[in-house]
Rosetta silent file (secondary structure, phi, psi, omega in degrees, C-alpha in Angstrom):
SEQUENCE: XXXXXXXXXXXXXXXXXXXXXXXXXXXXXXXXXXXXXXXXXXXXXXXXXXXXXXXXXXXXXXXXXXXXXXXXXXXXXXXXXXXXXXXXXXXXXXXXXXXXXXXXXXXXXXXXXXXXXXXXXXXXXXXXXXXXXXXXXXXXXXXXXXXXXXXXXXXXXXXXXXXXXXXXXXXXXXXXXXXXXXXXXXXXXXXXXXXXXXXXXXXXXXXXXXXXXXXXXXXXXXXXXXXXXXXXXXXXXXXXXXXXXXXXXXXXXXXXXXXXXXXXXXXXXXXXXXXXXXX
SCORE:     score description
SCORE:     0.000 S_00000001
   1 L     0.000  137.457 -178.024   33.118   45.555    5.253 S_00000001
   2 L   -83.493  148.006  174.993   31.220   42.761    6.905 S_00000001
   3 L   -73.207  164.330  179.229   32.894   39.747    8.450 S_00000001
   4 H   -56.890  -39.268  177.855   31.985   36.289    7.111 S_00000001
   5 H   -61.798  -48.227  178.866   29.812   35.740   10.215 S_00000001
   6 H   -60.540  -40.674  179.893   28.029   39.059    9.784 S_00000001
   7 H   -68.433  -37.274  176.211   27.460   38.435    6.086 S_00000001
   8 H   -60.060  -47.938  175.619   26.063   34.974    6.795 S_00000001
   9 H   -59.589  -40.713  177.492   23.554   36.454    9.176 S_00000001
  10 H   -63.619  -42.836 -178.498   22.593   39.119    6.756 S_00000001
  11 H   -67.292  -52.740 -172.520   22.028   36.599    3.968 S_00000001
  12 H   -80.650  -10.992  175.768   20.005   33.999    5.889 S_00000001
  13 L   -78.174  -11.784 -179.293   18.088   36.619    7.803 S_00000001
  14 L   -95.551 -179.047  175.742   16.192   37.661    4.563 S_00000001
  15 L   -53.146  141.602 -175.104   13.521   35.940    2.499 S_00000001
  16 H   -60.318  -35.702 -178.482   14.377   32.529    1.270 S_00000001
  17 H   -67.836  -18.986 -178.160   13.908   33.530   -2.412 S_00000001
  18 H   -96.248   -3.364  179.392   16.492   36.336   -2.046 S_00000001
  19 L   -69.382  130.898  171.899   19.268   34.165   -0.678 S_00000001
  20 L   -80.517   98.495 -173.137   22.373   33.844   -2.855 S_00000001
  21 H   -59.112  -43.803 -178.481   22.718   30.041   -2.416 S_00000001
  22 H   -62.816  -45.633 -179.391   26.222   29.779   -3.664 S_00000001
  23 H   -62.769  -46.127  179.867   27.518   32.618   -1.488 S_00000001
  24 H   -62.369  -41.596  178.495   25.775   31.327    1.617 S_00000001
  25 H   -63.631  -35.889  178.235   27.114   27.747    1.019 S_00000001
  26 H   -64.243  -41.631 -176.948   30.681   29.198    0.616 S_00000001
  27 H   -63.465  -24.472  176.497   30.209   31.084    3.904 S_00000001
  28 H   -58.174  -33.697 -174.888   29.560   27.766    5.703 S_00000001
  29 H   -82.029  -17.677 -168.229   33.220   27.053    4.953 S_00000001
  30 H   -56.603  -37.657  179.606   34.580   30.443    6.010 S_00000001
  31 L   -60.813  -31.806 -176.503   35.283   29.503    9.719 S_00000001
  32 L   -85.046  -11.765 -172.531   37.457   26.613    8.484 S_00000001
  33 L  -134.684   78.158 -178.690   39.332   28.618    5.883 S_00000001
  34 L   -59.824  134.438 -177.776   40.357   32.009    7.311 S_00000001
  35 L    82.061   10.294  177.416   40.661   34.542    4.587 S_00000001
  36 L   -51.499  122.106 -179.640   38.503   32.452    2.179 S_00000001
  37 L   -87.122   88.980 -175.523   37.960   34.545   -0.915 S_00000001
  38 H   -63.095  -45.369 -179.835   34.261   34.027   -1.393 S_00000001
  39 H   -63.602  -30.726 -179.916   33.928   36.479   -4.432 S_00000001
  40 H   -64.670  -44.086 -177.648   36.752   34.578   -6.153 S_00000001
  41 H   -69.916  -33.144  171.264   34.904   31.257   -5.908 S_00000001
  42 H   -60.832  -41.282  178.171   31.640   32.921   -7.031 S_00000001
  43 H   -66.197  -32.866  179.932   33.595   34.313  -10.066 S_00000001
  44 H   -70.888  -35.617  176.833   34.841   30.835  -10.817 S_00000001
  45 H   -65.252  -39.864  179.997   31.322   29.455  -10.865 S_00000001
  46 H   -68.554  -30.720  178.571   30.294   32.220  -13.162 S_00000001
  47 H   -68.772  -43.563  175.944   33.290   31.611  -15.454 S_00000001
  48 H   -57.332  -47.806 -177.237   32.324   27.909  -15.706 S_00000001
  49 H   -66.851  -39.119  179.378   28.848   28.821  -16.650 S_00000001
  50 H   -65.846  -34.946 -178.603   29.983   31.470  -19.130 S_00000001
  51 H   -66.832  -39.393 -178.739   32.391   29.039  -20.827 S_00000001
  52 H   -73.274  -42.821 -177.728   29.532   26.534  -21.345 S_00000001
  53 H   -56.353  -39.114 -175.691   27.010   29.223  -22.412 S_00000001
  54 L   -63.341  -19.993 -175.423   29.351   30.437  -25.180 S_00000001
  55 L   -92.034  -19.243 -173.896   29.212   26.946  -26.790 S_00000001
  56 L   -77.914  134.408  174.510   25.390   26.615  -26.759 S_00000001
  57 L   -61.537  148.969  174.874   23.354   27.381  -29.873 S_00000001
  58 L   -65.410  -22.737 -177.208   20.851   30.158  -29.523 S_00000001
  59 L  -109.174   23.751 -176.367   18.006   27.892  -30.362 S_00000001
  60 L   -69.797  135.067  178.643   19.096   25.012  -28.136 S_00000001
  61 L   -72.392  161.145  175.349   16.230   23.267  -26.255 S_00000001
  62 H   -61.811  -38.481 -179.132   16.231   22.924  -22.403 S_00000001
  63 H   -62.655  -45.028  178.320   16.633   19.192  -22.748 S_00000001
  64 H   -64.783  -37.520  178.444   19.765   19.595  -24.960 S_00000001
  65 H   -63.848  -36.661  179.783   21.106   22.225  -22.553 S_00000001
  66 H   -66.110  -42.470  176.764   20.657   19.808  -19.667 S_00000001
  67 H   -61.690  -45.378  178.117   22.589   17.151  -21.543 S_00000001
  68 H   -58.947  -39.687  178.644   25.303   19.648  -22.320 S_00000001
  69 H   -62.682  -42.321 -179.020   25.464   20.693  -18.691 S_00000001
  70 H   -65.825  -44.926  179.603   25.947   17.090  -17.527 S_00000001
  71 H   -64.760  -38.456 -178.315   28.725   16.430  -20.093 S_00000001
  72 H   -68.201  -48.738 -175.212   30.492   19.636  -19.207 S_00000001
  73 H   -70.991  -45.030 -168.147   30.410   19.196  -15.428 S_00000001
  74 H   -97.598  -28.116  176.887   31.040   15.434  -15.179 S_00000001
  75 H   -94.242  -47.468 -172.264   33.010   14.555  -18.334 S_00000001
  76 H   -83.734  -57.715 -179.623   34.955   17.691  -19.124 S_00000001
  77 L   -73.858  -23.500  175.989   35.398   19.349  -15.666 S_00000001
  78 L    82.677   20.571  175.743   35.584   16.066  -13.883 S_00000001
  79 L   -68.083  140.936  179.725   33.193   16.712  -10.952 S_00000001
  80 E  -163.176 -178.846 -173.032   32.291   13.454   -9.307 S_00000001
  81 E   -81.282  129.581  173.858   31.386   11.472   -6.240 S_00000001
  82 L   -93.890   70.585  176.769   33.906   11.017   -3.428 S_00000001
  83 L   -70.730  -23.856 -177.734   32.665    7.554   -2.535 S_00000001
  84 L   -70.809  -27.072 -177.725   36.033    6.512   -1.292 S_00000001
  85 L  -144.944   60.432 -170.513   35.970    9.048    1.507 S_00000001
  86 L   -55.574  -38.357 -173.813   32.276   10.105    1.786 S_00000001
  87 L   -95.985   19.105  170.603   32.609   11.531    5.328 S_00000001
  88 L   -70.167  125.274 -177.512   35.540   13.774    4.725 S_00000001
  89 H   -57.880  -21.296  178.047   34.288   17.210    5.840 S_00000001
  90 H   -65.699  -19.273  176.706   35.811   18.779    2.757 S_00000001
  91 H   -70.908  -12.916  178.840   33.056   17.190    0.724 S_00000001
  92 H   -99.733   -5.093  179.445   30.613   19.591    2.454 S_00000001
  93 L  -106.058  114.832 -173.375   32.669   22.777    1.745 S_00000001
  94 H   -57.941  -36.418  178.917   31.875   24.222   -1.679 S_00000001
  95 H   -61.390  -37.918  179.001   35.294   25.820   -2.100 S_00000001
  96 H   -71.362  -35.075  178.010   36.875   22.355   -1.689 S_00000001
  97 H   -69.450  -35.908  176.628   34.434   20.796   -4.104 S_00000001
  98 H   -66.615  -43.714 -177.922   35.259   23.399   -6.680 S_00000001
  99 H   -69.409  -47.447 -172.669   39.029   22.923   -6.105 S_00000001
 100 H   -93.533  -12.347 -177.494   39.048   19.124   -5.847 S_00000001
 101 L    63.681   24.879 -179.170   36.104   18.249   -8.140 S_00000001
 102 E  -129.916  140.259  179.931   34.862   15.833   -5.442 S_00000001
 103 E  -160.950 -172.273  176.180   31.713   16.011   -3.373 S_00000001
 104 L  -112.923  175.778 -173.502   28.688   14.369   -1.870 S_00000001
 105 H   -54.475  -43.681 -173.531   25.142   14.491   -3.329 S_00000001
 106 H   -70.461  -40.075 -177.056   24.171   17.894   -1.817 S_00000001
 107 H   -77.113  -33.098  173.117   27.331   19.797   -2.713 S_00000001
 108 H   -68.455  -39.957  177.985   27.441   18.319   -6.259 S_00000001
 109 H   -63.027  -37.483 -178.330   23.816   19.154   -6.628 S_00000001
 110 H   -64.829  -39.405  176.340   24.482   22.752   -5.491 S_00000001
 111 H   -66.773  -43.698  173.640   27.173   23.106   -8.170 S_00000001
 112 H   -51.081  -53.652 -177.696   24.789   21.611  -10.688 S_00000001
 113 H   -62.939  -45.808 -177.016   22.045   23.973   -9.756 S_00000001
 114 H   -66.546  -42.015  178.289   24.209   27.086   -9.701 S_00000001
 115 H   -76.625  -37.286  173.427   25.885   26.571  -13.022 S_00000001
 116 H   -56.350  -43.797  178.890   22.585   25.418  -14.592 S_00000001
 117 H   -61.366  -38.247  179.612   20.829   28.513  -13.354 S_00000001
 118 H   -72.228  -12.415  174.910   23.413   30.730  -14.878 S_00000001
 119 L  -105.646    6.435  172.903   22.857   29.177  -18.299 S_00000001
 120 L   100.723    8.634  179.261   19.139   29.500  -18.111 S_00000001
 121 L   -86.788  146.356  179.096   17.879   26.161  -16.740 S_00000001
 122 L   -95.217   98.750 -179.129   15.096   26.044  -14.052 S_00000001
 123 E  -119.189  142.578  179.276   16.758   23.764  -11.488 S_00000001
 124 E  -135.375  149.477  170.602   15.654   23.040   -7.912 S_00000001
 125 E   -79.461  148.511  176.702   17.169   20.922   -5.144 S_00000001
 126 E  -127.092  119.006  176.891   15.093   17.970   -3.880 S_00000001
 127 L   -79.666   62.962 -177.375   15.610   16.799   -0.347 S_00000001
 128 L   -72.780  143.966 -178.155   14.859   13.177   -1.199 S_00000001
 129 L   -57.221  128.921  175.247   15.398   10.821    1.794 S_00000001
 130 L    78.648  -16.016 -174.037   18.905    9.669    2.095 S_00000001
 131 L  -156.381  117.299  179.345   20.190   11.236   -1.149 S_00000001
 132 L   -73.006  136.741 -176.942   19.892   14.832   -2.344 S_00000001
 133 E  -130.114  173.512  176.253   18.716   15.177   -5.946 S_00000001
 134 E  -123.460  141.479  176.507   18.013   17.890   -8.544 S_00000001
 135 E  -118.524  130.538  179.238   14.815   18.525  -10.458 S_00000001
 136 E  -110.093  127.306 -179.499   14.729   20.266  -13.811 S_00000001
 137 E   -91.619  124.522  179.860   11.441   21.742  -14.927 S_00000001
 138 E  -120.253  171.908 -175.463   10.876   21.300  -18.621 S_00000001
 139 L   -58.946  -38.947 -176.036    7.988   22.150  -20.936 S_00000001
 140 L  -101.734   23.294  179.137    6.542   18.615  -20.877 S_00000001
 141 E   137.865 -161.574  179.113    7.196   17.898  -17.228 S_00000001
 142 E  -120.028  145.989  174.577   10.062   17.570  -14.744 S_00000001
 143 E  -113.790  129.899  178.072   13.271   15.474  -14.907 S_00000001
 144 E  -100.505  126.294 -169.414   14.861   14.181  -11.710 S_00000001
 145 E  -123.962  150.996  179.416   18.618   13.991  -11.818 S_00000001
 146 E  -117.998   93.361  179.535   21.304   12.510   -9.541 S_00000001
 147 H   -59.046  -23.242  179.471   24.480   14.604   -9.674 S_00000001
 148 H   -74.235  -15.947  172.903   26.207   12.041   -7.459 S_00000001
 149 H  -114.440   44.235  175.861   25.783    9.570  -10.342 S_00000001
 150 L    60.329   36.406  174.603   27.058   11.963  -13.026 S_00000001
 151 L    78.858   16.974 -178.827   23.689   13.585  -13.553 S_00000001
 152 E   -55.188  138.371  178.902   21.767   10.349  -14.296 S_00000001
 153 E   -87.571  131.842 -175.796   18.087   10.787  -14.957 S_00000001
 154 E  -109.319  121.214  172.837   15.817    8.867  -12.491 S_00000001
 155 L   -81.360  176.734 -179.111   12.384    7.573  -13.389 S_00000001
 156 H   -59.962  -41.032 -179.298    9.585    6.837  -11.047 S_00000001
 157 H   -64.092  -37.115  175.536   10.573    3.223  -10.740 S_00000001
 158 H   -61.049  -45.548 -177.862   14.134    4.157   -9.825 S_00000001
 159 H   -66.193  -41.408  176.235   12.834    6.512   -7.173 S_00000001
 160 H   -58.715  -49.160 -174.817   10.361    3.892   -5.787 S_00000001
 161 H   -62.097  -40.265  177.825   13.131    1.380   -5.502 S_00000001
 162 H   -61.176  -48.110  174.687   15.373    3.842   -3.670 S_00000001
 163 H   -62.420  -38.297 -179.899   12.656    4.550   -1.150 S_00000001
 164 H   -61.842  -45.124  178.254   11.893    0.862   -0.819 S_00000001
 165 H   -62.867  -43.908 -178.823   15.473    0.170    0.165 S_00000001
 166 H   -66.132  -41.422 -178.392   15.542    2.958    2.680 S_00000001
 167 H   -80.682  -16.009  179.853   12.251    1.947    4.192 S_00000001
 168 L    62.518   31.762 -173.505   12.977   -1.710    4.149 S_00000001
 169 L  -150.920 -139.738 -177.841    9.485   -2.616    3.192 S_00000001
 170 L   -71.324  161.686  179.271    6.817   -2.405    0.498 S_00000001
 171 L   -68.935  129.450 -177.246    7.154   -0.437   -2.660 S_00000001
 172 L   -73.867  157.303  179.393    5.970    3.123   -2.009 S_00000001
 173 L   -72.373  162.619  178.598    3.181    4.635   -4.036 S_00000001
 174 H   -68.774  -28.086  178.391    3.770    7.043   -6.861 S_00000001
 175 H   -64.843  -42.480 -178.323    1.876    9.662   -4.919 S_00000001
 176 H   -63.439  -40.987  178.828    4.270    9.259   -1.992 S_00000001
 177 H   -65.627  -43.571 -178.863    7.289    9.675   -4.302 S_00000001
 178 H   -64.287  -32.400  179.831    5.882   12.719   -5.966 S_00000001
 179 H   -67.309  -32.305 -179.024    5.239   14.320   -2.575 S_00000001
 180 L   -80.640   -4.140 -179.113    8.911   13.767   -1.793 S_00000001
 181 L   -96.187   13.442 -179.048    9.978   15.544   -5.009 S_00000001
 182 L   -67.835  146.725 -178.343    8.948   18.976   -3.849 S_00000001
 183 E   -67.269  134.985  178.368   11.563   21.716   -4.366 S_00000001
 184 L   -82.537  141.261  175.410   13.672   22.338   -1.347 S_00000001
 185 L   -70.815  164.723 -174.111   13.949   25.901   -0.099 S_00000001
 186 H   -67.989  -43.542 -176.500   17.443   27.529    0.060 S_00000001
 187 H   -65.826  -32.673  178.841   17.466   27.634    3.883 S_00000001
 188 H   -67.255  -39.587  178.464   16.505   23.907    3.899 S_00000001
 189 H   -65.188  -47.320  179.777   19.407   23.140    1.564 S_00000001
 190 H   -63.508  -39.747  177.530   21.826   24.999    3.776 S_00000001
 191 H   -60.712  -40.658  177.807   20.524   23.403    6.875 S_00000001
 192 H   -65.329  -37.857  174.941   20.999   19.961    5.306 S_00000001
 193 H   -59.420  -44.718 -179.513   24.568   20.771    4.468 S_00000001
 194 H   -67.289  -36.679  176.397   25.148   21.819    8.066 S_00000001
 195 H   -58.396  -41.954 -179.790   23.461   18.654    9.370 S_00000001
 196 H   -62.597  -42.436  177.243   25.936   16.560    7.412 S_00000001
 197 H   -64.763  -41.390  178.358   28.754   18.425    9.063 S_00000001
 198 H   -53.687  -46.880 -178.257   27.140   18.167   12.492 S_00000001
 199 H   -67.040  -41.586  178.765   27.011   14.392   12.175 S_00000001
 200 H   -59.975  -47.482 -177.214   30.561   14.114   10.842 S_00000001
 201 H   -72.074  -38.561  175.047   31.982   16.210   13.682 S_00000001
 202 H   -56.089  -47.454 -178.509   29.887   14.421   16.297 S_00000001
 203 H   -63.815  -30.662 -178.438   31.141   11.076   15.172 S_00000001
 204 H   -86.532    0.111 -179.787   34.732   12.359   15.290 S_00000001
 205 L    74.245   17.227 -179.983   34.241   13.725   18.826 S_00000001
 206 L   -90.720   80.086 -175.810   34.834   17.313   17.619 S_00000001
 207 H   -64.607  -37.713  178.700   32.106   18.809   19.837 S_00000001
 208 H   -59.836  -46.656  178.575   32.974   22.367   19.364 S_00000001
 209 H   -68.841  -39.505  175.126   32.583   22.177   15.565 S_00000001
 210 H   -55.707  -45.054  179.496   29.356   20.093   15.936 S_00000001
 211 H   -63.129  -45.829 -176.761   27.995   22.801   18.266 S_00000001
 212 H   -60.669  -43.633  177.192   28.884   25.559   15.839 S_00000001
 213 H   -60.339  -45.574 -178.494   27.082   23.660   12.974 S_00000001
 214 H   -62.965  -40.637  177.427   24.048   23.141   15.232 S_00000001
 215 H   -57.844  -45.551 -178.055   23.960   26.861   16.152 S_00000001
 216 H   -68.290  -35.135  179.636   23.727   27.766   12.469 S_00000001
 217 H   -64.336  -46.380  174.546   21.034   25.183   11.845 S_00000001
 218 H   -59.103  -36.381  175.510   18.923   26.706   14.586 S_00000001
 219 H   -62.793  -36.139 -179.197   19.466   30.103   13.137 S_00000001
 220 H   -82.325  -32.122 -179.100   18.055   28.807    9.840 S_00000001
 221 L  -134.591   72.625 -172.140   15.283   26.737   11.396 S_00000001
 222 L   -65.613   -8.909  179.039   14.389   28.086   14.831 S_00000001
 223 L   -98.874    4.860 -178.931   11.282   25.869   14.993 S_00000001
 224 L   -79.377   96.431 -174.092   13.248   22.629   14.635 S_00000001
 225 H   -60.897  -43.890 -175.263   12.695   20.953   17.960 S_00000001
 226 H   -61.549  -31.385  177.323   15.141   18.127   17.369 S_00000001
 227 H   -65.164  -35.866  178.037   17.989   20.562   16.864 S_00000001
 228 H   -67.114  -42.200 -175.323   17.524   22.066   20.337 S_00000001
 229 H   -65.691  -41.427  179.091   17.564   18.478   21.813 S_00000001
 230 H   -63.549  -42.567 -179.764   20.776   17.675   19.842 S_00000001
 231 H   -65.118  -38.060  176.819   22.406   20.897   20.939 S_00000001
 232 H   -57.399  -40.326  174.268   21.417   20.120   24.504 S_00000001
 233 H   -62.220  -38.442  177.106   23.232   16.861   24.234 S_00000001
 234 H   -66.872  -41.628  177.651   26.338   18.548   22.961 S_00000001
 235 H   -60.171  -42.097 -179.516   26.159   21.107   25.816 S_00000001
 236 H   -58.383  -48.175  179.419   25.847   18.225   28.253 S_00000001
 237 H   -62.859  -27.684  176.117   29.015   16.563   26.857 S_00000001
 238 L   -86.190   -2.999 -177.282   30.748   19.943   27.164 S_00000001
 239 L    60.224   38.264  169.927   29.427   20.284   30.774 S_00000001
 240 L  -101.885   82.552 -165.916   27.578   23.467   29.894 S_00000001
 241 H   -72.274  -40.438 -179.178   24.669   22.466   32.117 S_00000001
 242 H   -63.910  -41.419  178.983   22.611   25.691   32.133 S_00000001
 243 H   -64.126  -39.887  178.259   22.745   25.911   28.250 S_00000001
 244 H   -67.823  -38.190  175.388   21.669   22.210   28.073 S_00000001
 245 H   -57.206  -49.280 -179.627   18.820   22.918   30.493 S_00000001
 246 H   -57.188  -42.744 -175.351   17.635   25.818   28.316 S_00000001
 247 H   -76.430  -34.249  175.594   17.687   23.751   25.093 S_00000001
 248 H   -64.661  -34.978  177.137   15.868   20.763   26.651 S_00000001
 249 H   -69.803  -38.482  173.166   13.181   23.139   27.793 S_00000001
 250 H   -57.547  -45.683 -179.914   12.973   24.603   24.305 S_00000001
 251 H   -58.790  -46.198 -178.318   12.641   21.150   22.888 S_00000001
 252 H   -68.099  -33.621 -179.227    9.720   20.279   25.203 S_00000001
 253 H   -68.373  -41.689 -178.928    8.059   23.564   24.469 S_00000001
 254 H   -76.763  -28.135 -175.303    8.254   23.044   20.736 S_00000001
 255 L  -135.776   66.678 -177.951    7.388   19.349   20.829 S_00000001
 256 L   -61.675  -28.644 -177.775    5.441   18.564   24.097 S_00000001
 257 L   -93.256   19.215  179.132    4.073   15.351   22.671 S_00000001
 258 L   -61.097  147.574 -179.622    7.476   13.907   21.648 S_00000001
 259 L   -58.109  -34.766 -178.083    8.000   10.206   22.166 S_00000001
 260 L  -100.326   24.303 -177.843   10.982   10.928   24.421 S_00000001
 261 H   -60.815  -41.082 -178.000    9.284   13.804   26.315 S_00000001
 262 H   -65.785  -40.568  178.754    9.288   11.888   29.572 S_00000001
 263 H   -61.454  -46.007 -175.231   13.028   11.094   29.276 S_00000001
 264 H   -67.875  -36.485  176.861   13.848   14.691   28.445 S_00000001
 265 H   -60.051  -37.855  174.053   11.677   15.943   31.342 S_00000001
 266 H   -65.295  -35.749  173.957   13.778   13.817   33.724 S_00000001
 267 H   -62.129  -43.182 -175.916   16.865   15.370   32.274 S_00000001
 268 H   -63.494  -42.116  178.597   15.415   18.834   32.909 S_00000001
 269 H   -60.089  -46.345  179.055   14.742   17.945   36.596 S_00000001
 270 H   -59.960  -45.824  179.963   18.292   16.647   36.972 S_00000001
 271 H   -70.769  -28.869  169.391   19.776   19.708   35.371 S_00000001
 272 H   -56.524  -44.043  179.182   17.707   21.984   37.495 S_00000001
 273 H   -63.203  -45.369  179.073   19.282   20.405   40.507 S_00000001
 274 H   -61.443  -45.746 -175.647   22.784   20.780   39.002 S_00000001
 275 H   -64.869  -33.672  178.438   22.147   24.445   38.060 S_00000001
 276 H   -65.202  -33.259  179.037   20.869   25.142   41.582 S_00000001
 277 H   -78.048  -19.926 -179.315   24.118   23.892   43.046 S_00000001
 278 H   -79.216  -22.821 -175.748   26.158   26.039   40.588 S_00000001
 279 L   -65.776    0.000    0.000   24.518   29.227   41.922 S_00000001
């Protein structure tokens, strides 16, 4: 039987389309919850979906199914936004979201997607700037939903205003918004969950957990230059100088034209001197 770490590597090492998103997301929590019963939580998701599906008419339309899903998740089961303690790490662990019925945009979106998929809806995550969303493909187009706002449907004007606030400037074009509504890959979703945890742990000074999250992100996205730079900073704080040197070099190799390339290069020179003294 594989350990959680081995199973994680097996899952994310395969093609994106073959990843079991719910299982992989639960495995993110495994290091924090020794003995976590991942199959039990997967069974609970399946039971939720089955309970809803039994109520649906055979001829129900996708739009009506979507409305039923929102009512079931947010009214009946009570899933909702943990706005009062947004940066609680438990909001990023799917087992805790299932138990507590509280989460942040990406974990509520994941529950929405996984239960929706099991009742026949075509749902995709959307890595919208600042706030993860869900897109449902219908016969006459796509509907964009915000699970953090109880599954509210967002029109183009809503999305433009959200981007305008984030950008602090002019109203973005509809073409720009549509470009940002592309379906997120499963590895991308998992990496975004881990980035949330990395930031939370970094802010709390929990460098070991921040480092572990970054290791997993790099495993998912080995071409992400910024993650090597961030991990180098963590290694520096932990006084792992050779590891920091290696990651700064990787950053420059992946992004030689970076704005901070000169600063990072000076760090490399300094670390080379330190590493030489350690020999």
